[in-house]
VOGU-3710 file (C-alpha; in Angstrom, 3 decimals, decimal comma):
1> xxxxxxxxxx> 63,649/54,140/26,025  60,158/55,333/25,078  59,991/59,117/24,704  56,917/60,885/26,060  56,072/64,579/25,848  53,442/66,191/28,066  51,237/69,015/26,801  49,862/71,160/29,626  46,830/73,183/28,573  46,576/76,497/30,448
11> xxxxxxxxxx> 44,951/78,879/27,974  41,510/79,188/29,582  40,080/82,348/31,100  38,435/80,752/34,149  35,218/82,782/33,857  33,362/80,608/36,380  35,885/81,411/39,122  34,530/84,979/39,413  38,084/86,074/40,039  40,194/88,988/38,844
21> xxxxxxxxxx> 42,999/86,561/38,061  43,044/83,556/35,732  42,926/80,031/37,148  46,489/79,263/36,166  47,769/82,155/38,308  45,614/81,241/41,301  47,461/79,956/44,363  46,497/76,536/45,741  48,408/75,534/48,839  50,807/78,434/48,280
31> xxxxxxxxxx> 51,653/77,359/44,705  50,095/78,523/41,452  47,760/76,135/39,659  50,061/76,144/36,610  53,237/75,559/38,620  51,671/72,712/40,591  50,476/70,884/37,459  53,765/71,268/35,607  55,701/70,127/38,674  53,872/66,800/38,770
41> xxxxxxxxxx> 54,790/66,032/35,155  58,332/67,257/35,660  58,704/64,864/38,609  57,602/61,858/36,529  60,544/59,881/35,162  58,312/58,733/32,294  57,937/62,285/30,970  60,871/63,502/28,880  59,647/66,899/27,746  56,872/69,387/28,484
51> xxxxxxxxxx> 55,073/71,867/26,231  52,944/74,478/28,000  50,021/76,154/26,220  48,867/79,509/27,558  47,078/82,708/26,580  49,049/85,195/24,525  48,837/87,775/27,314  50,279/85,281/29,818  53,364/84,141/27,902  55,652/86,240/30,104
61> xxxxxxxxxx> 53,951/85,026/33,270  54,347/81,376/32,238  58,004/81,851/31,365  58,793/83,549/34,691  56,743/81,010/36,646  58,175/77,861/35,072  61,410/78,030/33,113  63,824/78,317/36,022  62,258/75,468/37,982  61,520/72,979/35,205
71> xxxxxxxxxx> 64,261/72,238/32,665  62,030/69,613/31,006  59,963/72,436/29,465  60,737/72,491/25,743  58,581/75,460/24,764  55,635/77,642/25,697  53,095/78,166/22,908  49,979/80,280/22,437  46,648/78,505/22,696  43,729/78,533/20,274
81> xxxxxxxxxx> 40,086/79,532/20,621  39,110/76,114/22,010  40,748/73,436/24,118  41,111/71,140/21,090  42,739/73,905/19,038  45,187/74,595/21,874  46,166/70,923/21,988  46,587/70,903/18,204  48,806/74,006/18,336  51,081/72,364/20,877
91> xxxxxxxxxx> 51,169/69,018/19,085  52,278/70,722/15,867  55,514/71,718/17,662  56,250/68,337/19,249  59,577/66,617/18,629  59,581/63,750/16,149  61,320/61,667/18,822  58,245/61,823/21,072  56,531/58,460/20,612  53,718/59,320/23,043
101> xxxxxxxxxx> 51,922/62,508/24,006  50,237/63,103/27,380  47,677/65,915/27,266  46,639/67,446/30,581  44,441/70,306/31,756  46,494/72,577/34,001  43,349/73,207/36,056  43,663/69,613/37,325  46,567/70,667/39,505  46,102/67,936/42,132
111> xxxxxxxxxx> 47,431/65,355/39,675  50,190/63,183/41,166  53,159/61,317/39,716  51,461/58,016/40,574  48,386/58,989/38,555  50,473/60,192/35,623  52,643/57,083/35,522  49,634/54,794/35,781  48,002/56,301/32,682  51,234/56,509/30,681
121> xxxxxxxxxx> 52,103/52,882/31,385  48,650/51,766/30,225  49,050/53,828/27,046  52,394/52,131/26,408  50,526/48,819/26,416  47,419/49,822/24,465  48,317/52,913/22,420  45,723/55,172/24,077  44,622/55,667/27,692  42,765/58,226/29,754
131> xxxxxxxxxx> 42,627/59,056/33,433  39,255/59,115/35,151  37,059/57,163/37,536  33,884/55,054/37,372  30,523/56,721/37,950  29,181/55,703/41,368  26,113/57,954/41,640  22,762/57,072/40,131  22,400/58,948/36,832  19,068/60,155/35,460
141> xxxxxxxxxx> 17,934/61,531/32,104  15,855/64,682/32,594  13,451/66,367/30,175  11,440/69,464/31,062  12,584/69,136/34,674  11,203/65,587/34,825  13,204/62,400/35,274  12,466/60,196/32,282  14,983/57,397/32,629  17,665/55,881/34,871
151> xxxxxxxxxx> 20,964/55,184/33,126  22,937/52,002/33,713  25,932/53,438/35,553  27,988/50,226/35,317  29,226/51,311/31,897  29,783/55,001/32,723  33,183/56,572/33,352  34,176/60,174/34,134  37,113/61,008/31,840  39,673/63,416/33,308
161> xxxxxxxxxx> 43,293/64,027/32,276  46,023/63,186/31,446  44,939/61,557/28,219  47,872/59,720/26,687  48,202/58,573/23,088  50,754/57,168/20,729  51,825/60,214/18,721  51,088/58,504/15,408  47,497/57,836/16,537  46,927/61,422/17,651
171> xxxxxxxxxx> 48,479/62,741/14,438  46,167/60,567/12,344  43,122/61,811/14,268  44,117/65,441/13,701  44,671/64,822/9,996  40,993/63,929/9,597  40,091/67,627/10,014  37,197/67,103/12,399  35,337/70,194/13,617  37,456/70,968/16,687
181> xxxxxxxxxx> 34,748/73,209/18,141  32,761/70,033/18,858  35,667/68,225/20,560  35,498/68,526/24,359  38,366/66,169/25,154  41,105/64,435/23,184  39,550/61,013/23,615  36,781/62,187/21,273  39,306/62,688/18,485  40,694/59,193/18,938
191> xxxxxxxxxx> 37,227/57,682/19,100  36,396/59,303/15,744  39,034/57,152/14,004  37,769/53,947/15,580  40,188/53,611/18,487  38,918/53,061/22,036  41,224/54,509/24,715  41,761/52,427/27,842  40,001/53,765/30,952  42,380/54,100/33,911
201> xxxxxxxxxx> 40,887/54,659/37,364  43,024/57,267/39,166  40,426/58,116/41,797  38,359/61,225/42,429  41,029/63,551/43,843  42,193/64,643/40,388  39,629/67,439/40,440  39,415/70,357/38,015  39,539/73,846/39,504  36,482/75,485/37,941
211> xxxxxxxxxx> 34,591/77,249/40,749  35,543/78,864/44,091  34,177/75,736/45,806  36,656/73,606/43,840  39,499/75,758/45,137  38,336/75,256/48,720  38,111/71,497/48,227  41,569/71,421/46,616  43,035/73,226/49,628  41,400/70,624/51,875
221> xxxxxxxxxx> 42,831/67,737/49,837  46,331/69,237/49,887  46,234/69,556/53,672  44,974/65,974/53,918  47,849/64,751/51,748  50,328/66,633/53,906  48,947/64,933/57,009  49,064/61,548/55,275  52,710/62,099/54,369  53,847/62,400/57,970
231> xxxxxxxxxx> 54,766/58,713/58,426  57,483/58,444/55,778  60,564/56,286/56,290  63,865/56,012/54,448  66,110/52,954/54,433  69,638/52,329/53,137  70,963/48,972/51,994  74,462/47,799/51,082  75,701/44,445/49,872  78,880/42,989/48,385
241> xxxxxxxxxx> 79,817/39,670/46,744  83,066/38,393/45,249  83,332/37,029/41,718  83,796/33,297/41,281  84,280/30,870/38,402  81,397/28,585/37,435  78,639/30,959/38,566  75,998/32,881/36,581  76,085/36,644/36,950  72,595/37,710/38,081
251> xxxxxxxxxx> 71,844/41,381/38,734  68,346/42,695/39,292  67,033/39,298/38,250  68,751/39,541/34,845  71,260/36,898/33,745  74,170/38,846/32,231  76,736/37,177/29,922  80,117/37,199/31,676  82,931/34,743/32,368  82,293/34,785/36,112
261> xxxxxxxxxx> 79,382/35,170/38,478  78,998/36,353/42,048  79,494/33,916/44,901  76,728/33,491/47,459  74,263/31,145/49,139  71,390/32,295/46,909  71,875/33,544/43,356  74,113/36,278/44,872  72,141/39,075/43,184  73,973/41,889/44,941
271> xxxxxxxxxx> 71,668/44,575/43,557  68,451/42,962/44,734  70,045/42,166/48,105  70,886/45,830/48,688  67,344/46,830/47,711  65,843/44,277/50,108  68,021/45,525/52,965  67,011/49,122/52,270  63,328/48,162/52,454  63,747/46,105/55,615
281> xxxxxxxxxx> 65,803/48,878/57,178  63,200/51,515/56,424  60,558/49,404/58,171  62,859/48,481/61,088  62,537/44,799/60,189  66,172/43,803/60,441  68,111/42,610/57,398  68,099/39,800/54,835  70,478/37,691/56,939  67,866/37,566/59,681
291> xxxxxxxxxx> 65,017/36,556/57,380  66,922/34,397/54,875  69,973/32,950/56,691  72,740/31,375/54,592  72,608/28,359/56,904  69,207/27,360/55,546  68,937/24,945/52,621  65,591/26,560/51,767  67,375/29,550/50,298  70,257/27,741/48,580
301> xxxxxxxxxx> 70,441/28,958/44,972  67,082/30,721/45,237  66,266/33,655/42,976  66,616/36,915/44,878  63,484/38,174/43,124  61,547/35,529/45,058  63,138/36,827/48,253  62,198/40,381/47,259  58,565/39,288/46,978  58,791/37,940/50,520
311> xxxxxxxxxx> 60,265/41,231/51,760  57,483/43,205/50,078  54,911/40,976/51,792  56,604/41,604/55,138  56,325/45,348/54,541  52,691/45,125/53,444  51,821/42,999/56,464  53,424/45,675/58,642  51,277/48,372/57,040  53,819/49,939/54,657
321> xxxxxxxxxx> 53,714/50,751/50,961  56,809/51,315/48,847  57,072/54,785/47,319  60,348/54,583/45,404  63,665/52,738/45,113  67,009/54,183/43,989  70,007/51,838/43,651  73,611/52,023/42,443  75,696/49,073/41,242  79,443/49,343/41,747
331> xxxxxxxxxx> 81,597/47,110/39,525  84,351/47,508/36,975  83,089/44,969/34,458  80,921/43,995/32,616  79,031/46,996/31,228  75,553/47,100/32,775  73,806/49,844/30,793  72,141/47,503/28,218  70,389/45,582/31,006  69,205/48,382/33,300
341> xxxxxxxxxx> 65,705/48,706/31,815  65,074/44,979/32,288  66,367/45,182/35,870  64,039/48,089/36,610  61,106/46,170/35,160  61,888/43,131/37,358  62,259/45,196/40,523  59,142/47,304/39,898  57,040/44,187/39,258  58,142/42,414/42,432
351> xxxxxxxxxx> 57,947/45,598/44,514  54,444/46,318/43,230  55,234/49,874/42,150  55,334/51,653/38,794  58,451/51,560/36,651  58,837/55,301/37,122  59,469/54,742/40,839  62,505/52,504/40,357  65,891/53,935/39,413  69,040/51,877/38,862
361> xxxxxxxxxx> 72,485/53,284/38,112  75,891/51,704/37,612  79,369/53,055/38,199  82,976/51,905/38,251  85,551/52,881/40,882  88,315/53,765/38,438  90,146/50,470/39,138  90,342/51,258/42,870  89,536/48,763/45,623  88,101/45,261/45,301
371> xxxxxxxxxx> 85,410/46,357/42,831  87,876/48,318/40,734  90,205/45,334/40,535  87,355/43,145/39,326  87,396/40,921/42,402  83,809/41,658/43,321  80,722/43,842/42,978  78,800/45,991/45,442  75,483/47,785/45,499  73,900/50,607/47,468
381> xxxxxxxx> 70,148/51,217/47,643  67,875/53,816/49,197  64,135/53,202/49,575  61,240/55,373/50,647  58,232/53,737/52,269  55,014/55,099/53,755  52,601/53,884/56,401  49,258/53,012/54,825
//
């Protein structure tokens, strides 16, 4: 598994807020800016550890605000005189096991798990990626209060955070000893060593709380999200198949070496079947037997991943998007752990959601029942879907 550590920068003074309190203490939707930002990274399954950077006089506040709620926090460190120095301070304490680092401004407290995962996954592919969004307004160059030129906006991109890099790349950039007072975001460091981070469009809601007007807009967006979350549905799926000689064992679309496979009309992928039933159940669309009857030759021996694609289309056509999937395989043998990551990748691809939104577990039943005796395998799945 790839290890990723998030660095949350919260050492600013928030002078433009005209407030007696710092931005990180400010409440947005009843939750402090710092707590809200850290929570999003803590909720991401792609983030393994978190380092928080704060002002020296707010170390106690940060500890009280965060440590009880977020066990992923590895340490809280004191920031530097500039943003870049604060990031460097935190990076100097990072675990050697962290292959990637995700650097985020705490003031962007409307960040979501979806946004985080999207940028991290792109960084896994390319080595460096940044959140942001394309410029849509017409941009002018002004001199002495006069417009002198119109800029081609097709190549312009507003960079926000998180900015995610392979740790070795970020370390190399820091070793070059650039003047950190000139560095306004971490992408600039990476650019200086000839690497171009990938631009990941996460939309415009990932705003930075800088002025009182930003706070008002953030409160509006939070209320809007709460309204949008009202049509959420949960579905449960369960499936079981017996083992049989002369069959391949397919689970989550992965062919697993074993002396027997599961018996069924299709490929008998019990895990994917349970997931499909949980999705159909959440959307009140019946079950897989209704849509893919075992009396039809069309589905004889078919890959269950193909059937999952059909289920996802049914959900999309009905106006639903998949938010997450959690499944448990129940079987005594063989051991499934080495194949779980590949299963998750298959399911996330067909479901059209990020890897961080698919969880697969496996358990035995201590030699009890038909699964414990090795006669068969079962699977449970729970899915969360949302009306578009």
